[in-house]
Every structure is written in structure tokens, then in C-alpha cells.
C-alpha positions in Angstrom: 120.0 -192.4 9.8 120.1 -189.7 12.4 122.1 -189.3 15.5 124.6 -187.3 17.4 128.1 -186.6 16.1 131.1 -187.1 18.4 133.1 -183.9 19.0 136.1 -185.1 17.0 134.0 -186.1 14.0 132.0 -182.9 14.3 135.2 -180.9 13.9 136.2 -182.8 10.8 132.8 -182.1 9.3 133.3 -178.4 10.1 136.5 -178.5 8.2 134.7 -179.6 5.0 131.5 -177.7 5.4 132.7 -174.3 6.6 136.1 -173.8 5.0 135.0 -174.1 1.4 133.2 -170.8 1.7 135.9 -168.8 3.5 139.3 -170.0 2.4 139.8 -167.4 -0.3 139.7 -164.7 2.4 141.8 -166.5 4.9 145.5 -167.3 4.5 145.7 -168.3 8.2 145.2 -171.6 10.0 142.1 -173.8 9.9 142.2 -175.5 13.3 139.1 -177.6 12.7 141.0 -179.5 10.0 143.3 -182.4 10.9 146.3 -181.5 8.9 147.6 -178.2 7.4 150.9 -177.0 6.0 152.6 -173.9 4.6 155.4 -175.0 2.3 157.9 -172.5 0.8 160.7 -173.7 -1.5 162.9 -171.9 -3.9 166.2 -171.2 -5.6 168.6 -168.6 -4.2 171.7 -166.9 -5.7 174.7 -166.0 -3.6 176.7 -162.8 -4.5 179.2 -164.9 -6.6 176.3 -166.4 -8.6 176.4 -169.8 -6.8 173.0 -171.4 -6.5 171.3 -172.7 -3.3 167.9 -174.4 -2.8 165.9 -173.7 0.4 162.9 -175.3 2.0 160.7 -174.0 4.9 157.7 -176.1 5.9 155.4 -175.6 8.9 152.8 -178.2 9.7 149.8 -177.8 12.0 148.2 -181.0 13.2 145.0 -181.4 15.1 145.6 -184.5 17.2 142.1 -185.3 18.4 143.6 -185.8 21.8 142.3 -184.0 24.9 139.7 -181.9 23.0 137.3 -182.1 26.0 140.1 -181.3 28.5 140.4 -177.7 29.5 144.0 -178.1 30.6 146.6 -176.0 28.7 148.8 -179.1 28.8 146.4 -181.1 26.6 148.1 -181.6 23.2 145.2 -180.6 21.0 147.3 -178.9 18.4 150.9 -179.6 17.3 153.3 -177.5 15.2 156.0 -179.3 13.3 158.6 -177.7 11.0 161.3 -178.7 8.5 164.0 -176.4 7.2 166.8 -177.1 4.7 169.4 -175.6 2.4 170.6 -177.5 -0.7 174.2 -176.6 -1.0 176.1 -178.0 -4.1 179.4 -177.3 -2.5 178.6 -179.5 0.4 176.9 -182.1 -1.8 173.9 -182.7 0.5 171.2 -181.0 2.4 171.7 -179.0 5.5 168.5 -179.6 7.4 166.9 -179.5 10.8 163.4 -180.2 12.3 161.3 -179.1 15.3 158.1 -180.2 16.9 156.1 -178.7 19.8 152.6 -178.6 21.2 150.8 -175.3 20.8 150.9 -173.1 23.9 153.1 -171.8 26.7 154.8 -169.5 24.1 156.6 -172.5 22.5 154.6 -172.7 19.3 151.5 -171.3 17.8 149.5 -170.2 14.7 147.4 -167.3 13.6 144.0 -167.3 11.9 143.0 -164.7 9.3 146.5 -164.3 7.9 149.6 -166.5 7.7 151.5 -166.8 11.0 153.0 -170.0 12.4 156.0 -170.5 14.6 158.1 -172.8 16.8 160.4 -170.8 19.1 162.4 -168.5 16.9 161.5 -170.3 13.7 158.7 -168.3 12.0 156.7 -168.1 8.8 154.6 -164.9 8.7 152.6 -162.7 6.4 152.8 -159.0 6.6 152.2 -156.1 4.2 151.8 -158.5 1.2 155.0 -160.3 2.0 155.9 -163.6 3.7 158.9 -163.7 6.1 160.7 -167.0 6.6 163.1 -166.9 9.6 165.1 -170.1 10.5 168.1 -170.5 12.8 169.8 -173.9 12.8 173.1 -175.2 14.0 175.1 -174.9 10.8 172.8 -172.7 8.7 170.2 -169.9 9.0 168.2 -167.7 6.8 166.0 -164.6 6.9 164.0 -164.3 3.7 161.3 -162.0 2.4 159.0 -163.5 -0.3 156.9 -161.1 -2.3 154.0 -162.2 -4.4 153.4 -160.6 -7.8 149.9 -161.9 -8.3 146.9 -163.6 -6.6 146.9 -167.2 -5.3 146.6 -169.9 -7.9 143.7 -172.3 -7.0 144.5 -176.0 -7.6 141.9 -178.5 -8.6 138.3 -177.4 -8.8 138.5 -173.8 -7.6 140.8 -174.9 -4.8 139.2 -178.3 -4.1 142.0 -180.7 -4.9 141.0 -184.3 -5.3 143.5 -187.2 -4.5 141.4 -190.1 -5.9 138.3 -190.8 -7.8 136.5 -190.6 -4.5 135.9 -186.9 -3.6 136.2 -187.7 0.1 140.0 -187.9 -0.5 140.7 -184.3 -1.1 142.2 -181.1 0.3 141.8 -177.4 0.0 144.9 -176.2 -1.8 146.4 -173.1 -3.4 149.8 -172.0 -4.5 151.7 -168.7 -4.8 154.3 -169.2 -7.6 156.9 -166.7 -8.9 157.6 -165.2 -5.5 160.5 -162.8 -5.5 163.0 -163.5 -2.7 165.5 -161.3 -1.0 167.3 -161.6 2.4 170.3 -163.3 3.9 171.6 -166.9 4.3 174.2 -167.9 6.9 176.4 -170.9 6.2 179.1 -172.0 8.6 179.0 -168.7 10.4 179.2 -166.5 7.3 176.2 -164.4 6.4 175.6 -163.3 2.8 172.9 -161.5 0.9 170.8 -163.6 -1.5 168.1 -163.1 -4.1 165.9 -165.6 -5.9 162.5 -167.0 -6.7 160.3 -169.2 -4.6 157.0 -171.1 -4.4 154.5 -171.3 -1.6 151.9 -174.0 -1.1 149.1 -173.7 1.6 147.0 -176.9 2.0 144.6 -178.3 4.6 142.4 -181.3 4.9 140.9 -183.8 7.3 141.0 -186.8 5.0 143.9 -189.2 4.7 145.2 -190.6 1.4 143.5 -193.6 -0.1 144.5 -196.8 1.6 146.2 -198.1 -1.6 148.5 -195.1 -1.8 152.2 -195.6 -1.0 153.3 -192.1 -1.5 153.4 -189.2 -4.0 155.6 -187.3 -6.4 155.1 -183.5 -6.6 156.6 -180.6 -8.5 156.2 -176.9 -8.2 158.0 -175.1 -11.1 158.6 -171.4 -11.8 159.2 -171.1 -15.6 161.3 -168.3 -17.1 158.4 -166.9 -19.2 156.5 -166.1 -16.0 154.2 -169.1 -16.1 154.2 -171.8 -13.4 153.3 -175.5 -13.1 152.1 -177.6 -10.2 151.7 -181.3 -10.8 151.5 -184.4 -8.6 150.8 -188.1 -8.8 149.9 -190.7 -6.1 151.6 -194.1 -6.4 150.5 -197.5 -5.4 152.8 -199.9 -3.6 154.0 -201.3 -6.9 154.8 -197.8 -8.2 151.9 -197.6 -10.5 150.0 -194.3 -10.7 146.7 -194.0 -8.8 145.8 -190.4 -9.4 147.4 -187.4 -11.1 146.6 -183.7 -11.4 148.2 -180.5 -12.6 147.6 -176.7 -12.6 149.3 -174.5 -15.3 149.3 -170.8 -14.5 150.1 -168.3 -17.3 149.6 -165.3 -15.0 147.0 -162.5 -15.3 144.5 -165.0 -13.8 144.8 -167.5 -16.6 144.8 -170.9 -14.9 144.3 -174.3 -16.5 143.5 -177.4 -14.4 144.6 -180.6 -16.2 142.8 -184.0 -15.9 144.6 -187.1 -14.6 145.1 -188.5 -18.1 147.0 -185.4 -19.2 149.7 -185.9 -16.6 152.4 -188.6 -16.6 155.6 -189.0 -14.5 158.4 -191.2 -16.0 161.6 -191.8 -13.9 164.9 -191.7 -15.9 167.7 -192.0 -13.4 167.9 -193.2 -9.7 170.1 -192.4 -6.7 170.5 -194.6 -3.6 170.9 -193.1 -0.2 173.9 -194.5 1.7 172.2 -193.4 5.0 168.8 -195.1 4.6 169.2 -197.5 1.7 166.2 -195.8 0.0 166.4 -195.4 -3.8 164.8 -192.3 -5.4 164.4 -191.2 -9.0 166.4 -188.0 -9.3 165.8 -187.4 -13.0 162.4 -187.4 -14.6 160.4 -186.8 -17.7 157.0 -185.2 -17.0 154.3 -185.1 -19.6 151.9 -182.2 -19.2 149.3 -182.3 -22.0 151.4 -182.1 -25.2 154.6 -180.9 -23.5 157.5 -183.1 -22.3 159.6 -181.6 -19.5 162.9 -182.9 -18.3 163.8 -182.5 -14.6 167.3 -182.8 -13.2 168.3 -182.4 -9.6 170.6 -179.7 -8.4 172.4 -182.4 -6.3 171.3 -186.0 -6.0 171.5 -186.1 -2.2 168.5 -184.0 -1.1 167.0 -186.7 1.3 165.4 -185.3 4.5 165.0 -187.6 7.5 162.2 -186.2 9.5 161.5 -189.3 11.7 161.9 -187.1 14.9 159.0 -184.9 13.8 156.6 -186.1 11.1 157.9 -189.7 11.1 158.8 -189.7 7.4 162.0 -190.0 5.3 161.5 -188.2 2.0 163.4 -186.5 -0.9 162.8 -182.7 -1.2 165.0 -181.0 -3.7 165.8 -178.2 -6.1 165.5 -179.2 -9.8 166.3 -177.6 -13.2 163.6 -177.8 -15.9 164.5 -178.2 -19.6 162.4 -178.6 -22.7 163.7 -179.6 -26.1 167.2 -179.4 -24.6 166.8 -175.8 -23.4 166.6 -174.8 -19.7 163.2 -173.1 -19.2 162.8 -172.8 -15.4 163.6 -174.1 -11.9 161.6 -175.5 -9.1 161.3 -178.2 -6.5 160.5 -181.9 -6.5 159.1 -183.8 -3.6 159.0 -187.6 -3.4 157.5 -189.6 -0.5 156.8 -193.2 0.2 160.0 -194.6 -1.4 160.8 -196.2 2.0 157.9 -196.7 4.3 154.3 -195.8 3.3 153.5 -192.2 3.8 150.8 -191.4 6.4 149.5 -188.0 5.5 148.0 -186.0 2.6 149.2 -183.8 -0.2 
């Protein structure tokens, strides 16, 4: 069959047909795609050695609204952002969120290199480093994230499938083992911090399979310099629908694991008194022949983003042990434990 393609659909086709050939050269935005995010998480150490977790996530959303309207007021592109600090002394997340349409100096994004912002919240790439700048009511941070190696391509050379049907997929790379330095301000007191972080950049125009309730995801920086990304999609009954993992040993040695080589098993649960949602906060994750044990830095790392992305999810710092020995640290993300998630990993 032949025929014309509506402008909105044509843009989605461009996302798939054009970006496959250019994304290795482009860490910036892909505005033809429906959804995109830059997601930085990591562990920080205060001068006294106390640990903190941090999250900085910026989303770009192509709404499909007003694309034929030349008015600058048309909400063709939105920027959403989440920021958080996991503070064991407080026992919960400090977090905030923002949302704005692109334009009028309120929010925007760059193409060609990473640059996305809402007001004075920014995530930018310059001279081989990423800068994360966040100012909230009871916390702030200004962090420099430096990569020691090239991006790690997830899936098939960066084409990350979310189901047996290849239409459910994204373009996806990670930057593990980022060295972090900067400052964190808590309750009006600014202190220097150092640490390690993880960056994900992902974009797509396809939603999750209709049967998917949510996902569980980990990004782990291991002490020997290697790194692991793994995720699984879950059905409404909690059964796994699709899994994948990427194990990076550095020096360009990257192994993509098949779905049958990845298994997530929950070990302990925590129930949020705010939302009533129950999350697994301790896990056993099988990656090939290895069994990893994940334990949360603090149980309460729930983030309520209903004023921006519309989701309530758990996003938190975790320790990684193997055979009873701590071997690394990272972040765990769990969605769809309340309402069904509506976007894509």
C-alpha cells in the first residue's frame, strides 16, 4: 500500500530511520523522537566519609501538539526534570521536579552535544565533562562528571529491544564509571563531595508493549572497573516479559546478554506510608553464572513525580555484594508498582 504519511507519523519514522546512523556522533537531543532522557545517578562522599546518593534526570518530550502551528506558544516540545539526594541521616529522599514547554528562555535543549535545561537547572556537556547544576528548596548540587572511556552501547550496537517485537525498542547508551567532584548544599550548608556516577542517554518513539506494567533497572559501577546495566519488563502479575543486560569490562570489551541470562528475584519489601505502594528493596540478580545481591542505602527512596511525568516510582542508591563481599555500588529504578507506567526504558 502506498499513501501520504501524516506529519506526526512522518516525524516518528524519521526518528527510527535517521538516528540509527548518526547517534554515535551526537550526544545531543533528537527532537524527531517522541521521548528522550539524560539520566545521571551516583554515590557521593562527604568530607567525613558519609555517603549520599544523587539523581539528575532531564526528559525531552515531543508532544505531537501544535506541530503545524507557527506560534511560539505551541507546546511542541516539553522539558521535564527530576532531582534528588538520598540522605541516610534524613532517612528519605530530598527531591524536587520541574516541567516547562521549550521556548521563551524557560527551557530548552541542544543538538550535537548534551545540553538541556529548565530555568537554572541544567545538564550540559563541555570539554569532555558533564555538568549537573540543581537548586532546590532544601538541597542543591553542582557536580562535574568526567568520563574515563567511550560510551557503552546497549543491546545490538545501541539498539535496545524491549520485547520480542523489534518495534518496541530504543536507542540507548551508558557512560559508567564517571568520576564526580563538586559541591552539595544541604539545609543551607555547602560541602565538597567526590564520588562515582552513571549516565544513561536514551531516546525512542515507541511505547512499551501493552502488556507491560513497569520495569526494574540497575546501573552498577563495580570496584574492579567493570560495569553492569540490566533491566527487565514486568507484566501486571509481576512475571518477567523481557530482560536484557550489558556487561562492560572497559577497554572496549562489552558483552550483551540475552534475556534468558538475566533474572531478577526480590528478597525483601518496603511499603511507603505516603502512597501505600510496596517495593522490593533487596534483590538477587542473576547475570549469566553470577549472583549479585543488591541492598538499598535507605529503604525510602520513593519519588512522587505526578506533577511532571505523572509517575510514582522508586529510584535509589544500592550496594552490590557477591559471595558476601561488597563489590560495587549503583542505582536501582523500579516503576509500575503502583499504576502502570506510560513511557519507555
